[in-house]
A tleap script that builds the chain and sets N, CA, C and O, in Angstrom:
source leaprc.protein.ff14SB
mol = sequence {
  NMET PHE CYS THR GLU GLU SER LYS ALA ILE
  VAL PHE GLU VAL GLN ASP GLU ASP ASP PHE
  SER GLU LYS VAL ILE ASN SER SER VAL PRO
  VAL ILE VAL ASP PHE HIE ALA ASP TRP CYS
  GLY PRO CYS LYS MET LEU GLY PRO ARG ILE
  GLU ALA ILE ILE ILE GLY ARG LYS GLY ASN
  VAL LYS LEU ALA LYS VAL ASN VAL ASP TYR
  ALA THR ASP LEU ALA ILE ASP TYR GLU VAL
  ASN VAL VAL PRO THR ILE LEU ALA PHE LYS
  ALA GLY GLU VAL VAL GLY ARG ILE GLU GLY
  ALA LYS SER ASP GLU GLU LEU ASP SER PHE
  VAL ASP THR LEU ILE CGLU
}
set mol.1.N position { 109.868 126.793 158.859 }
set mol.1.CA position { 109.784 126.148 157.453 }
set mol.1.C position { 109.456 124.835 157.807 }
set mol.1.O position { 109.945 124.305 158.804 }
set mol.2.N position { 108.556 124.194 156.966 }
set mol.2.CA position { 108.054 123.190 157.288 }
set mol.2.C position { 109.005 121.889 156.263 }
set mol.2.O position { 109.144 122.009 155.046 }
set mol.3.N position { 109.482 120.888 156.951 }
set mol.3.CA position { 110.275 119.843 156.132 }
set mol.3.C position { 109.256 118.919 155.478 }
set mol.3.O position { 108.542 118.165 156.140 }
set mol.4.N position { 109.219 119.009 154.166 }
set mol.4.CA position { 108.525 117.968 153.585 }
set mol.4.C position { 109.430 116.819 152.639 }
set mol.4.O position { 110.641 116.966 152.477 }
set mol.5.N position { 108.875 115.982 152.210 }
set mol.5.CA position { 109.752 114.942 151.560 }
set mol.5.C position { 110.389 115.813 150.165 }
set mol.5.O position { 111.518 115.644 149.705 }
set mol.6.N position { 109.550 116.592 149.740 }
set mol.6.CA position { 110.201 117.294 148.534 }
set mol.6.C position { 111.373 118.023 148.986 }
set mol.6.O position { 112.399 117.988 148.307 }
set mol.7.N position { 111.316 118.682 150.073 }
set mol.7.CA position { 112.264 119.570 150.385 }
set mol.7.C position { 113.545 118.717 150.838 }
set mol.7.O position { 114.685 119.075 150.540 }
set mol.8.N position { 113.338 117.851 151.395 }
set mol.8.CA position { 114.327 116.802 151.750 }
set mol.8.C position { 115.242 116.341 150.519 }
set mol.8.O position { 116.437 116.051 150.567 }
set mol.9.N position { 114.367 116.344 149.366 }
set mol.9.CA position { 115.144 115.779 148.471 }
set mol.9.C position { 115.901 116.819 147.719 }
set mol.9.O position { 116.873 116.456 147.056 }
set mol.10.N position { 115.556 118.077 147.753 }
set mol.10.CA position { 116.176 119.391 147.477 }
set mol.10.C position { 117.325 119.779 148.137 }
set mol.10.O position { 118.338 120.115 147.524 }
set mol.11.N position { 117.225 119.753 149.643 }
set mol.11.CA position { 118.291 120.007 150.455 }
set mol.11.C position { 118.620 118.807 151.202 }
set mol.11.O position { 117.738 118.265 151.868 }
set mol.12.N position { 119.903 118.293 151.160 }
set mol.12.CA position { 120.361 117.495 151.968 }
set mol.12.C position { 121.652 117.478 152.519 }
set mol.12.O position { 122.487 118.209 151.986 }
set mol.13.N position { 121.942 116.878 153.355 }
set mol.13.CA position { 123.402 116.553 154.157 }
set mol.13.C position { 124.144 115.610 153.474 }
set mol.13.O position { 123.665 114.511 153.196 }
set mol.14.N position { 125.519 116.007 153.110 }
set mol.14.CA position { 126.317 114.948 152.450 }
set mol.14.C position { 127.322 114.343 153.658 }
set mol.14.O position { 128.065 114.950 154.429 }
set mol.15.N position { 127.062 112.983 153.524 }
set mol.15.CA position { 127.760 112.208 154.677 }
set mol.15.C position { 129.252 111.858 154.392 }
set mol.15.O position { 129.978 111.566 155.343 }
set mol.16.N position { 129.743 111.877 153.106 }
set mol.16.CA position { 130.888 111.371 152.913 }
set mol.16.C position { 131.145 111.630 151.229 }
set mol.16.O position { 130.310 112.060 150.433 }
set mol.17.N position { 132.575 111.228 150.938 }
set mol.17.CA position { 133.107 111.621 149.535 }
set mol.17.C position { 132.198 110.741 148.466 }
set mol.17.O position { 132.005 111.185 147.334 }
set mol.18.N position { 131.668 109.507 148.874 }
set mol.18.CA position { 130.943 108.717 147.919 }
set mol.18.C position { 129.628 109.235 147.889 }
set mol.18.O position { 128.991 109.196 146.836 }
set mol.19.N position { 129.111 109.751 148.999 }
set mol.19.CA position { 127.702 110.693 148.898 }
set mol.19.C position { 127.854 111.857 148.098 }
set mol.19.O position { 127.055 112.049 147.182 }
set mol.20.N position { 128.837 112.713 148.339 }
set mol.20.CA position { 129.066 113.803 147.350 }
set mol.20.C position { 129.089 113.514 146.041 }
set mol.20.O position { 128.320 114.120 145.295 }
set mol.21.N position { 129.847 112.677 145.607 }
set mol.21.CA position { 130.076 112.067 144.079 }
set mol.21.C position { 128.651 111.706 143.666 }
set mol.21.O position { 128.281 112.200 142.601 }
set mol.22.N position { 127.845 110.982 144.278 }
set mol.22.CA position { 126.726 110.358 144.010 }
set mol.22.C position { 125.683 111.695 143.550 }
set mol.22.O position { 125.076 111.822 142.486 }
set mol.23.N position { 125.706 112.614 144.722 }
set mol.23.CA position { 124.372 113.476 144.888 }
set mol.23.C position { 124.878 114.906 144.305 }
set mol.23.O position { 123.976 115.681 143.985 }
set mol.24.N position { 126.137 115.317 144.141 }
set mol.24.CA position { 126.714 116.373 143.743 }
set mol.24.C position { 127.116 116.368 142.321 }
set mol.24.O position { 126.585 117.022 141.423 }
set mol.25.N position { 128.312 115.395 142.199 }
set mol.25.CA position { 129.019 115.621 141.035 }
set mol.25.C position { 128.137 114.847 139.957 }
set mol.25.O position { 128.159 115.219 138.784 }
set mol.26.N position { 127.401 113.821 140.346 }
set mol.26.CA position { 126.545 112.995 139.297 }
set mol.26.C position { 125.250 113.733 139.022 }
set mol.26.O position { 124.678 113.427 137.975 }
set mol.27.N position { 124.800 114.484 139.649 }
set mol.27.CA position { 123.421 115.126 139.667 }
set mol.27.C position { 123.246 115.938 138.352 }
set mol.27.O position { 124.013 116.780 137.885 }
set mol.28.N position { 122.045 115.484 137.858 }
set mol.28.CA position { 121.512 116.087 136.871 }
set mol.28.C position { 120.994 117.499 136.740 }
set mol.28.O position { 120.722 117.994 135.646 }
set mol.29.N position { 120.862 118.145 137.917 }
set mol.29.CA position { 120.602 119.465 137.998 }
set mol.29.C position { 121.693 120.279 138.889 }
set mol.29.O position { 122.196 119.682 139.841 }
set mol.30.N position { 122.042 121.495 138.642 }
set mol.30.CA position { 122.723 122.180 139.301 }
set mol.30.C position { 122.748 121.981 140.840 }
set mol.30.O position { 121.693 121.732 141.424 }
set mol.31.N position { 124.037 122.093 141.582 }
set mol.31.CA position { 123.787 121.984 143.035 }
set mol.31.C position { 124.810 122.964 143.641 }
set mol.31.O position { 126.002 123.075 143.357 }
set mol.32.N position { 124.082 123.645 144.535 }
set mol.32.CA position { 124.622 124.619 145.627 }
set mol.32.C position { 125.453 123.865 146.622 }
set mol.32.O position { 124.901 122.783 146.818 }
set mol.33.N position { 126.377 123.963 147.220 }
set mol.33.CA position { 127.124 123.298 148.097 }
set mol.33.C position { 127.516 124.247 149.209 }
set mol.33.O position { 128.354 125.133 149.041 }
set mol.34.N position { 126.900 124.039 150.320 }
set mol.34.CA position { 127.211 125.081 151.398 }
set mol.34.C position { 128.105 124.329 152.451 }
set mol.34.O position { 127.609 123.456 153.163 }
set mol.35.N position { 129.440 124.683 152.539 }
set mol.35.CA position { 130.518 124.259 153.395 }
set mol.35.C position { 130.069 125.050 154.650 }
set mol.35.O position { 129.750 126.231 154.512 }
set mol.36.N position { 130.032 124.486 155.810 }
set mol.36.CA position { 129.534 125.127 157.060 }
set mol.36.C position { 130.194 124.318 158.034 }
set mol.36.O position { 130.711 123.239 157.746 }
set mol.37.N position { 130.187 124.895 159.369 }
set mol.37.CA position { 130.458 124.433 160.571 }
set mol.37.C position { 129.546 124.678 161.805 }
set mol.37.O position { 129.204 125.856 161.907 }
set mol.38.N position { 129.095 123.889 162.715 }
set mol.38.CA position { 128.219 123.990 164.024 }
set mol.38.C position { 128.563 125.301 164.436 }
set mol.38.O position { 127.710 126.188 164.411 }
set mol.39.N position { 129.921 125.556 164.876 }
set mol.39.CA position { 130.364 126.594 165.459 }
set mol.39.C position { 130.478 127.952 164.942 }
set mol.39.O position { 130.874 128.891 165.634 }
set mol.40.N position { 130.120 128.051 163.688 }
set mol.40.CA position { 130.141 129.059 162.760 }
set mol.40.C position { 129.123 129.799 162.879 }
set mol.40.O position { 128.116 129.416 162.284 }
set mol.41.N position { 129.044 131.097 163.679 }
set mol.41.CA position { 128.103 132.138 163.593 }
set mol.41.C position { 127.383 132.500 162.272 }
set mol.41.O position { 126.170 132.334 162.147 }
set mol.42.N position { 128.205 133.023 161.244 }
set mol.42.CA position { 127.721 133.444 159.989 }
set mol.42.C position { 126.855 132.283 159.215 }
set mol.42.O position { 125.884 132.520 158.495 }
set mol.43.N position { 127.457 130.817 159.535 }
set mol.43.CA position { 127.083 129.997 158.843 }
set mol.43.C position { 125.407 129.478 159.176 }
set mol.43.O position { 124.632 128.932 158.390 }
set mol.44.N position { 125.197 129.824 160.485 }
set mol.44.CA position { 123.946 129.853 161.223 }
set mol.44.C position { 123.083 130.767 160.638 }
set mol.44.O position { 121.951 130.368 160.365 }
set mol.45.N position { 123.387 131.902 160.391 }
set mol.45.CA position { 122.404 132.768 159.656 }
set mol.45.C position { 122.410 132.650 158.502 }
set mol.45.O position { 121.309 132.852 157.989 }
set mol.46.N position { 123.529 132.296 157.562 }
set mol.46.CA position { 123.301 131.808 156.180 }
set mol.46.C position { 122.653 130.845 155.686 }
set mol.46.O position { 122.110 130.984 154.590 }
set mol.47.N position { 122.569 129.622 156.413 }
set mol.47.CA position { 122.135 128.111 156.144 }
set mol.47.C position { 120.560 128.317 155.909 }
set mol.47.O position { 120.109 128.040 154.797 }
set mol.48.N position { 119.579 128.867 157.074 }
set mol.48.CA position { 118.354 129.003 156.506 }
set mol.48.C position { 117.840 129.788 155.414 }
set mol.48.O position { 116.823 129.487 154.789 }
set mol.49.N position { 118.670 130.960 155.156 }
set mol.49.CA position { 118.246 131.986 153.985 }
set mol.49.C position { 118.646 131.194 152.567 }
set mol.49.O position { 117.905 131.246 151.586 }
set mol.50.N position { 119.818 130.509 152.576 }
set mol.50.CA position { 120.293 129.712 151.307 }
set mol.50.C position { 119.114 128.440 150.916 }
set mol.50.O position { 118.700 128.116 149.803 }
set mol.51.N position { 118.815 127.961 152.068 }
set mol.51.CA position { 117.749 126.880 152.056 }
set mol.51.C position { 116.643 127.367 151.444 }
set mol.51.O position { 116.182 126.777 150.467 }
set mol.52.N position { 115.994 128.657 152.002 }
set mol.52.CA position { 114.848 129.112 151.572 }
set mol.52.C position { 115.015 129.557 150.148 }
set mol.52.O position { 114.030 129.418 149.422 }
set mol.53.N position { 116.127 130.078 149.626 }
set mol.53.CA position { 116.180 130.204 148.107 }
set mol.53.C position { 116.268 129.204 147.467 }
set mol.53.O position { 116.041 129.140 146.259 }
set mol.54.N position { 116.601 128.304 148.160 }
set mol.54.CA position { 116.961 126.787 146.950 }
set mol.54.C position { 115.512 126.376 146.811 }
set mol.54.O position { 115.001 126.339 145.692 }
set mol.55.N position { 114.777 126.043 147.981 }
set mol.55.CA position { 113.655 125.761 147.929 }
set mol.55.C position { 112.689 126.410 147.169 }
set mol.55.O position { 111.785 125.734 146.677 }
set mol.56.N position { 112.742 127.846 146.958 }
set mol.56.CA position { 111.940 128.634 146.191 }
set mol.56.C position { 112.258 128.312 144.766 }
set mol.56.O position { 111.420 128.609 143.915 }
set mol.57.N position { 113.324 127.765 144.431 }
set mol.57.CA position { 113.597 127.580 142.992 }
set mol.57.C position { 112.736 126.119 142.198 }
set mol.57.O position { 112.868 125.777 141.023 }
set mol.58.N position { 111.977 125.537 143.117 }
set mol.58.CA position { 111.200 124.396 142.597 }
set mol.58.C position { 112.037 123.381 142.121 }
set mol.58.O position { 111.736 122.931 141.015 }
set mol.59.N position { 112.874 122.978 142.606 }
set mol.59.CA position { 113.873 121.732 142.021 }
set mol.59.C position { 114.694 122.134 140.880 }
set mol.59.O position { 115.289 121.214 140.319 }
set mol.60.N position { 114.863 123.401 140.385 }
set mol.60.CA position { 115.760 123.378 139.468 }
set mol.60.C position { 117.167 123.648 140.014 }
set mol.60.O position { 118.099 123.850 139.235 }
set mol.61.N position { 117.324 123.653 141.272 }
set mol.61.CA position { 118.625 123.582 141.883 }
set mol.61.C position { 118.569 122.646 143.082 }
set mol.61.O position { 117.508 122.275 143.586 }
set mol.62.N position { 119.660 122.324 143.465 }
set mol.62.CA position { 119.553 121.344 144.919 }
set mol.62.C position { 120.689 122.046 145.761 }
set mol.62.O position { 121.483 122.789 145.183 }
set mol.63.N position { 120.772 121.830 147.066 }
set mol.63.CA position { 121.269 122.376 148.235 }
set mol.63.C position { 122.112 121.216 148.825 }
set mol.63.O position { 121.385 120.414 149.410 }
set mol.64.N position { 123.188 120.943 148.844 }
set mol.64.CA position { 124.067 119.905 149.529 }
set mol.64.C position { 124.691 120.717 150.554 }
set mol.64.O position { 125.204 121.814 150.335 }
set mol.65.N position { 124.632 120.165 151.635 }
set mol.65.CA position { 125.236 120.918 152.917 }
set mol.65.C position { 126.335 119.990 153.374 }
set mol.65.O position { 126.091 118.827 153.693 }
set mol.66.N position { 127.525 120.500 153.403 }
set mol.66.CA position { 128.814 119.689 154.039 }
set mol.66.C position { 129.168 120.470 155.429 }
set mol.66.O position { 129.252 121.688 155.586 }
set mol.67.N position { 129.342 119.486 156.345 }
set mol.67.CA position { 129.951 120.163 157.517 }
set mol.67.C position { 131.578 119.784 157.483 }
set mol.67.O position { 132.037 118.654 157.323 }
set mol.68.N position { 132.268 120.918 157.658 }
set mol.68.CA position { 133.703 120.812 157.238 }
set mol.68.C position { 134.303 120.063 158.343 }
set mol.68.O position { 135.370 119.495 158.109 }
set mol.69.N position { 133.691 119.954 159.725 }
set mol.69.CA position { 134.342 119.234 160.743 }
set mol.69.C position { 134.141 117.576 160.590 }
set mol.69.O position { 134.805 116.783 161.258 }
set mol.70.N position { 133.416 117.284 159.891 }
set mol.70.CA position { 133.120 115.957 159.697 }
set mol.70.C position { 133.547 115.340 158.375 }
set mol.70.O position { 133.811 114.150 158.202 }
set mol.71.N position { 133.583 116.445 157.338 }
set mol.71.CA position { 134.097 115.978 155.888 }
set mol.71.C position { 135.179 117.057 155.555 }
set mol.71.O position { 135.054 118.030 154.812 }
set mol.72.N position { 136.271 116.658 156.279 }
set mol.72.CA position { 137.460 117.575 155.932 }
set mol.72.C position { 138.084 117.087 154.890 }
set mol.72.O position { 138.840 117.941 154.427 }
set mol.73.N position { 138.109 116.134 154.331 }
set mol.73.CA position { 138.793 115.658 152.858 }
set mol.73.C position { 138.020 116.388 151.879 }
set mol.73.O position { 138.592 116.488 150.794 }
set mol.74.N position { 136.763 116.982 151.967 }
set mol.74.CA position { 136.057 117.447 150.869 }
set mol.74.C position { 136.162 118.877 151.080 }
set mol.74.O position { 135.972 119.607 150.108 }
set mol.75.N position { 136.434 119.374 152.189 }
set mol.75.CA position { 136.699 120.761 152.573 }
set mol.75.C position { 138.430 121.015 151.806 }
set mol.75.O position { 138.773 122.025 151.192 }
set mol.76.N position { 139.125 120.029 152.021 }
set mol.76.CA position { 140.460 120.241 151.465 }
set mol.76.C position { 140.600 120.073 149.950 }
set mol.76.O position { 141.231 120.838 149.221 }
set mol.77.N position { 139.922 118.957 149.557 }
set mol.77.CA position { 139.652 118.964 147.952 }
set mol.77.C position { 139.290 120.153 147.104 }
set mol.77.O position { 139.794 120.506 146.038 }
set mol.78.N position { 138.133 120.801 147.923 }
set mol.78.CA position { 137.681 122.197 147.256 }
set mol.78.C position { 138.239 123.267 148.075 }
set mol.78.O position { 137.449 124.159 148.382 }
set mol.79.N position { 139.526 123.366 148.521 }
set mol.79.CA position { 140.303 124.507 148.972 }
set mol.79.C position { 139.048 125.533 149.902 }
set mol.79.O position { 139.001 126.746 149.697 }
set mol.80.N position { 138.311 125.002 150.680 }
set mol.80.CA position { 137.711 125.467 151.583 }
set mol.80.C position { 138.343 125.761 152.792 }
set mol.80.O position { 138.520 124.919 153.672 }
set mol.81.N position { 138.772 127.207 152.883 }
set mol.81.CA position { 139.545 127.717 153.902 }
set mol.81.C position { 138.736 128.746 155.026 }
set mol.81.O position { 139.141 129.174 156.107 }
set mol.82.N position { 137.640 128.925 154.434 }
set mol.82.CA position { 136.830 130.057 155.368 }
set mol.82.C position { 135.499 129.403 155.339 }
set mol.82.O position { 135.182 128.734 154.355 }
set mol.83.N position { 134.632 129.561 156.430 }
set mol.83.CA position { 133.210 129.188 156.426 }
set mol.83.C position { 132.288 130.033 156.933 }
set mol.83.O position { 132.493 130.475 158.064 }
set mol.84.N position { 131.287 130.364 156.327 }
set mol.84.CA position { 130.792 129.748 155.112 }
set mol.84.C position { 131.325 129.804 153.798 }
set mol.84.O position { 131.675 130.915 153.400 }
set mol.85.N position { 131.453 128.845 153.059 }
set mol.85.CA position { 131.763 128.838 151.714 }
set mol.85.C position { 130.808 128.074 150.813 }
set mol.85.O position { 130.548 126.874 150.905 }
set mol.86.N position { 130.300 128.977 149.891 }
set mol.86.CA position { 129.444 128.219 148.996 }
set mol.86.C position { 129.900 127.920 147.490 }
set mol.86.O position { 130.208 128.873 146.775 }
set mol.87.N position { 129.942 126.743 147.049 }
set mol.87.CA position { 130.320 126.305 145.696 }
set mol.87.C position { 129.037 126.039 145.001 }
set mol.87.O position { 128.083 125.525 145.586 }
set mol.88.N position { 129.013 126.428 143.608 }
set mol.88.CA position { 127.886 126.254 142.550 }
set mol.88.C position { 128.681 125.096 141.829 }
set mol.88.O position { 129.861 125.224 141.500 }
set mol.89.N position { 127.994 124.041 141.627 }
set mol.89.CA position { 128.235 122.817 140.659 }
set mol.89.C position { 127.234 122.602 139.480 }
set mol.89.O position { 126.019 122.587 139.679 }
set mol.90.N position { 127.729 122.456 138.381 }
set mol.90.CA position { 126.848 122.283 137.186 }
set mol.90.C position { 127.661 120.991 136.328 }
set mol.90.O position { 128.886 121.026 136.210 }
set mol.91.N position { 127.012 120.099 135.873 }
set mol.91.CA position { 127.710 118.926 135.385 }
set mol.91.C position { 128.756 118.461 135.856 }
set mol.91.O position { 129.648 118.095 135.092 }
set mol.92.N position { 128.900 118.359 137.319 }
set mol.92.CA position { 129.944 117.932 137.853 }
set mol.92.C position { 131.096 118.860 138.193 }
set mol.92.O position { 132.010 118.496 138.933 }
set mol.93.N position { 131.033 120.142 137.607 }
set mol.93.CA position { 132.324 121.084 137.636 }
set mol.93.C position { 131.849 122.186 138.545 }
set mol.93.O position { 130.644 122.402 138.666 }
set mol.94.N position { 132.657 122.813 139.118 }
set mol.94.CA position { 132.705 123.987 140.282 }
set mol.94.C position { 132.569 125.498 138.957 }
set mol.94.O position { 133.424 125.841 138.140 }
set mol.95.N position { 131.404 126.008 139.165 }
set mol.95.CA position { 131.399 127.213 137.977 }
set mol.95.C position { 131.076 128.303 138.888 }
set mol.95.O position { 130.718 129.302 138.264 }
set mol.96.N position { 131.081 128.455 140.195 }
set mol.96.CA position { 130.907 129.499 140.857 }
set mol.96.C position { 131.223 129.451 142.552 }
set mol.96.O position { 130.708 128.520 143.171 }
set mol.97.N position { 131.841 130.181 143.106 }
set mol.97.CA position { 132.310 130.331 144.504 }
set mol.97.C position { 131.947 131.686 145.137 }
set mol.97.O position { 132.036 132.754 144.531 }
set mol.98.N position { 131.526 131.548 146.417 }
set mol.98.CA position { 131.312 132.825 147.294 }
set mol.98.C position { 132.048 132.475 148.416 }
set mol.98.O position { 132.373 131.292 148.515 }
set mol.99.N position { 132.394 133.287 149.317 }
set mol.99.CA position { 132.852 133.058 150.773 }
set mol.99.C position { 132.404 134.069 151.664 }
set mol.99.O position { 132.128 135.194 151.247 }
set mol.100.N position { 132.299 133.705 153.031 }
set mol.100.CA position { 131.523 134.685 153.636 }
set mol.100.C position { 129.957 134.833 153.892 }
set mol.100.O position { 129.217 134.056 153.289 }
set mol.101.N position { 129.497 135.630 154.611 }
set mol.101.CA position { 128.203 135.609 154.648 }
set mol.101.C position { 127.787 136.787 153.566 }
set mol.101.O position { 128.459 137.808 153.429 }
set mol.102.N position { 126.480 136.479 152.752 }
set mol.102.CA position { 126.440 137.368 151.799 }
set mol.102.C position { 124.889 137.881 151.928 }
set mol.102.O position { 124.173 137.199 152.660 }
set mol.103.N position { 124.347 138.936 151.333 }
set mol.103.CA position { 123.056 139.440 151.481 }
set mol.103.C position { 122.305 138.492 150.513 }
set mol.103.O position { 122.851 137.804 149.651 }
set mol.104.N position { 120.838 138.558 150.802 }
set mol.104.CA position { 119.843 137.950 150.119 }
set mol.104.C position { 119.878 138.078 148.629 }
set mol.104.O position { 119.753 137.115 147.872 }
set mol.105.N position { 120.094 139.608 148.158 }
set mol.105.CA position { 120.156 139.721 147.002 }
set mol.105.C position { 121.390 139.306 146.182 }
set mol.105.O position { 121.415 139.351 144.952 }
set mol.106.N position { 122.398 138.904 146.945 }
set mol.106.CA position { 123.831 138.561 146.360 }
set mol.106.C position { 123.464 137.093 145.901 }
set mol.106.O position { 123.604 136.708 144.740 }
set mol.107.N position { 122.903 136.192 147.098 }
set mol.107.CA position { 122.546 134.969 146.894 }
set mol.107.C position { 121.694 134.430 146.024 }
set mol.107.O position { 121.820 133.339 145.469 }
set mol.108.N position { 120.490 135.495 145.863 }
set mol.108.CA position { 119.584 135.241 144.711 }
set mol.108.C position { 120.367 135.249 143.406 }
set mol.108.O position { 120.129 134.410 142.538 }
set mol.109.N position { 121.260 136.149 143.264 }
set mol.109.CA position { 121.965 136.088 141.847 }
set mol.109.C position { 122.776 135.141 141.682 }
set mol.109.O position { 122.869 134.517 140.625 }
set mol.110.N position { 123.470 134.918 142.723 }
set mol.110.CA position { 124.171 133.690 142.695 }
set mol.110.C position { 123.597 132.533 142.128 }
set mol.110.O position { 124.167 131.893 141.244 }
set mol.111.N position { 122.463 132.226 142.610 }
set mol.111.CA position { 121.586 130.911 142.308 }
set mol.111.C position { 121.267 131.024 140.983 }
set mol.111.O position { 121.513 130.156 140.145 }
set mol.112.N position { 120.618 132.277 140.727 }
set mol.112.CA position { 119.951 132.470 139.242 }
set mol.112.C position { 120.967 132.180 138.331 }
set mol.112.O position { 120.732 131.434 137.380 }
set mol.113.N position { 122.263 132.764 138.533 }
set mol.113.CA position { 123.299 132.754 137.402 }
set mol.113.C position { 123.406 131.114 137.252 }
set mol.113.O position { 123.573 130.685 136.111 }
set mol.114.N position { 123.326 130.257 138.249 }
set mol.114.CA position { 123.458 128.881 137.931 }
set mol.114.C position { 122.527 128.278 137.231 }
set mol.114.O position { 122.793 127.335 136.486 }
set mol.115.N position { 121.437 128.712 137.376 }
set mol.115.CA position { 120.311 127.830 136.752 }
set mol.115.C position { 119.773 128.529 135.501 }
set mol.115.O position { 118.693 128.150 135.047 }
set mol.116.N position { 120.529 129.640 134.842 }
set mol.116.CA position { 119.873 130.078 133.723 }
set mol.116.C position { 120.619 129.217 132.623 }
set mol.116.O position { 120.307 129.325 131.437 }
savepdb mol mol.pdb
quit
């Protein structure tokens, strides 16, 4: 997958809590947040799949990636006990949650529900 300026604006890494507030909580479009870890095998499989799904939605939803090893406070705040955990945010509120690796169909449905 090629990384373009447009895809970088749609898919981004969260650096800290302030960055999270600015890019997720205050976002004008829904945001999927992927809580992951570098050492997590299922995360490595899920990451590229959810990125492709989000990029395919052409800006109707964004993807924030949060590494739980570097953003432990965010993981604690959102009760992330398992990776991967994916949260759906709309208007600054959590409106959906899935844990563990999921099929492409489940991910598609989860994202579609958020942007309807």
